[in-house]
C-alpha positions as CSV (number, residue, x, y, z in Angstrom):
1,M,81.6,87.8,89.6
2,S,80.4,91.0,88.1
3,T,78.1,93.9,88.9
4,S,75.1,95.4,87.2
5,V,75.5,98.6,89.2
6,P,77.7,101.3,87.6
7,L,81.2,101.4,89.1
8,R,83.2,104.5,89.8
9,L,86.9,104.3,90.8
10,V,88.3,107.3,92.6
11,L,92.1,107.5,92.6
12,A,93.3,109.2,95.8
13,S,96.6,110.3,94.3
14,Q,97.9,113.2,92.3
15,S,100.4,110.9,90.5
16,P,99.9,111.2,86.7
17,A,101.9,107.9,86.3
18,R,99.3,106.0,88.4
19,R,96.5,107.5,86.4
20,K,98.1,106.7,83.1
21,L,98.8,103.1,84.2
22,L,95.1,102.7,84.9
23,Q,94.0,104.3,81.7
24,A,96.3,102.1,79.7
25,A,94.6,99.1,81.4
26,G,91.2,100.3,80.2
27,I,90.2,102.0,83.5
28,E,89.3,105.7,83.6
29,P,89.5,106.9,87.2
30,D,88.3,110.1,88.8
31,V,91.1,111.8,90.7
32,L,90.8,113.3,94.1
33,V,94.0,114.3,95.9
34,S,93.9,113.2,99.6
35,G,96.1,116.0,101.0
36,V,97.5,113.6,103.6
37,D,100.7,114.8,105.3
38,E,103.0,111.9,104.7
39,S,105.4,113.0,107.4
40,Q,102.8,112.1,110.1
41,V,103.5,108.4,109.7
42,V,106.7,106.8,111.0
43,S,107.6,103.1,110.8
44,D,110.8,101.1,110.7
45,R,109.2,98.7,108.2
46,A,108.8,99.9,104.6
47,E,105.8,97.6,104.0
48,D,103.9,98.9,107.0
49,L,104.7,102.5,106.2
50,C,103.5,102.5,102.6
51,L,100.4,100.5,103.5
52,E,99.4,102.9,106.3
53,L,99.9,105.9,104.1
54,A,97.8,104.3,101.4
55,R,95.1,103.6,103.9
56,L,95.2,107.2,105.2
57,K,94.9,108.6,101.7
58,A,92.0,106.4,100.8
59,Q,90.2,107.1,104.0
60,A,90.7,110.9,103.6
61,V,89.2,110.9,100.2
62,R,86.4,108.5,101.3
63,G,85.4,111.0,104.0
64,R,84.8,113.7,101.3
65,L,82.5,111.6,99.2
66,R,78.8,111.2,99.3
67,P,78.0,107.7,98.0
68,D,75.2,107.4,95.4
69,A,72.9,104.5,95.9
70,D,72.7,104.0,92.1
71,E,76.5,103.8,91.8
72,R,79.1,101.8,93.6
73,T,82.1,104.0,94.4
74,L,85.6,102.6,95.1
75,V,88.5,104.6,96.4
76,L,92.0,103.5,95.8
77,G,94.9,104.9,97.8
78,C,98.5,104.1,97.0
79,D,101.9,105.0,98.4
80,S,105.4,103.9,97.5
81,V,108.7,103.8,99.4
82,L,112.1,102.4,98.6
83,A,113.9,100.1,101.0
84,F,117.6,100.6,100.4
85,D,120.6,99.7,102.6
86,G,118.6,99.5,105.8
87,E,116.8,102.8,105.1
88,I,113.2,103.7,104.0
89,L,113.3,106.3,101.2
90,G,110.3,108.4,100.1
91,K,110.7,111.5,97.9
92,P,114.0,113.3,98.2
93,A,114.0,116.5,100.3
94,D,115.8,118.5,97.6
95,A,118.2,118.2,94.7
96,A,121.2,117.6,97.0
97,D,119.4,114.8,98.7
98,A,118.5,113.2,95.3
99,T,122.1,113.5,94.2
100,R,123.4,111.8,97.4
101,R,120.9,109.0,97.0
102,W,121.9,108.2,93.4
103,Q,125.6,108.3,94.4
104,R,124.8,105.6,96.9
105,M,122.3,103.6,94.8
106,R,124.2,103.3,91.6
107,G,125.5,99.8,90.9
108,R,123.4,98.4,93.7
109,S,119.8,97.2,94.3
110,G,116.8,98.2,96.4
111,V,113.2,97.0,96.9
112,L,110.3,99.3,95.9
113,H,107.2,98.7,98.0
114,T,103.8,100.1,97.0
115,G,100.9,99.9,99.4
116,H,97.4,99.7,98.1
117,C,94.1,100.3,100.0
118,L,90.8,99.9,98.2
119,L,87.7,101.1,99.9
120,D,84.1,100.3,98.9
121,A,82.4,103.6,99.9
122,V,78.9,102.0,99.6
123,H,79.4,98.8,101.5
124,E,82.0,100.0,103.9
125,A,84.4,97.2,102.9
126,R,88.2,97.3,102.6
127,A,90.8,95.3,100.8
128,E,94.5,96.1,101.0
129,G,98.0,94.8,100.3
130,V,101.6,95.6,99.4
131,A,103.4,94.8,96.2
132,S,107.2,94.6,96.3
133,T,109.7,94.7,93.4
134,T,113.5,94.5,93.4
135,V,115.1,97.2,91.4
136,H,118.7,97.0,90.1
137,F,120.4,100.4,89.4
138,A,123.0,101.0,86.8
139,D,126.4,102.2,87.8
140,I,125.9,105.7,86.3
141,S,128.5,108.5,86.2
142,D,128.5,111.7,88.3
143,A,127.7,113.6,85.1
144,E,124.6,111.4,84.5
145,V,123.5,111.8,88.1
146,A,123.8,115.6,87.9
147,A,122.0,115.7,84.5
148,Y,119.2,113.5,85.8
149,V,118.7,115.4,89.1
150,A,118.7,118.7,87.1
151,T,115.6,117.5,85.2
152,G,113.6,117.6,88.4
153,E,112.1,114.2,87.8
154,P,113.7,112.4,90.7
155,L,112.5,115.0,93.2
156,A,108.8,114.1,92.7
157,V,109.0,110.3,93.1
158,A,109.7,107.8,95.9
159,G,113.3,106.6,95.8
160,A,114.3,109.4,93.4
161,F,113.8,107.4,90.2
162,T,111.2,106.3,87.7
163,I,110.9,103.3,85.4
164,D,108.5,104.9,83.0
165,G,110.4,108.2,82.5
166,L,113.9,109.4,82.1
167,G,115.1,107.3,85.0
168,G,114.3,104.1,83.1
169,A,117.6,104.3,81.3
170,F,119.4,104.1,84.6
171,L,117.9,100.8,85.7
172,T,119.5,97.5,84.6
173,G,116.6,95.3,85.5
174,I,113.8,94.5,88.0
175,E,112.4,91.4,89.7
176,G,108.6,91.7,90.0
177,D,105.8,93.7,88.6
178,P,106.9,96.9,86.8
179,G,103.6,98.6,87.8
180,T,104.8,98.4,91.4
181,V,107.7,100.7,90.5
182,V,105.3,103.0,88.6
183,G,103.2,103.2,91.8
184,L,100.3,100.8,91.2
185,S,100.3,97.1,90.7
186,L,97.5,96.0,88.4
187,P,97.7,92.3,89.4
188,L,97.4,93.3,93.1
189,L,94.5,95.6,92.2
190,R,92.8,92.7,90.5
191,G,93.2,90.6,93.6
192,L,91.8,93.4,95.9
193,L,88.8,93.8,93.7
194,A,88.2,90.0,93.9
195,E,88.2,90.3,97.7
196,L,85.3,92.8,97.3
197,G,83.4,90.5,95.0
198,L,84.3,92.3,91.8
199,N,86.2,91.7,88.6
200,I,88.7,94.1,87.2
201,T,86.8,93.8,83.9
202,D,83.9,95.6,85.7
203,L,86.0,98.7,85.6
204,W,87.0,98.5,81.9
205,T,85.9,101.3,79.6
206,K,86.0,100.9,75.9
207,V,88.1,103.7,74.4
208,A,88.4,104.8,70.7
209,P,91.8,105.1,69.1
210,G,91.7,108.9,69.6
211,G,91.0,108.5,73.3
212,Q,87.3,109.3,73.2
213,E,85.2,107.1,75.6
214,I,82.6,105.1,73.8
215,E,80.9,102.9,76.4
216,H,81.4,101.2,79.7
217,L,82.0,97.5,79.4
218,G,81.3,96.4,83.0
């Protein structure tokens, strides 16, 4: 499966980590922030919550686009939450909240769920799913918790930790796709593209060592 029509992927997320993950995989997305108020969705199931938020983000951005007949535009919405000790944790409310979370999480494990919604703006098609990865947290000290929270990094991410930043030192291991913890699962994206009759290779862009785009490979 492939397409002769130029493909455009619009990432409905302001997350630089998601964008970098796509770029490292040979995909150069356009970025359009959805502006969705995440507090409007409530659910007692982490998988349902992250998927509904991903769907809302993709739909919000899709509604602002004017599809070009000479270009096939895809919109990807993603959202992540951490299921821990019977609770669903998104981004911490503040530094004190992040500190309390880490004091509870250290030495224990949680499951990071990332919802994905891929919309085909031209054909009005949709494919969606959730990727889940178990995360094991190191038993870090109070001083380490304070130092980490002081960096501000845990305040901007679901679950108050990263795997691809400073927080990576405080994880002892994961079970599943690391991309899920970053906020976007490439294997799941490949599967969603297949549901829409596309290959992930259709989105590849050849990039020179210095980062300059040379040509589209799809």
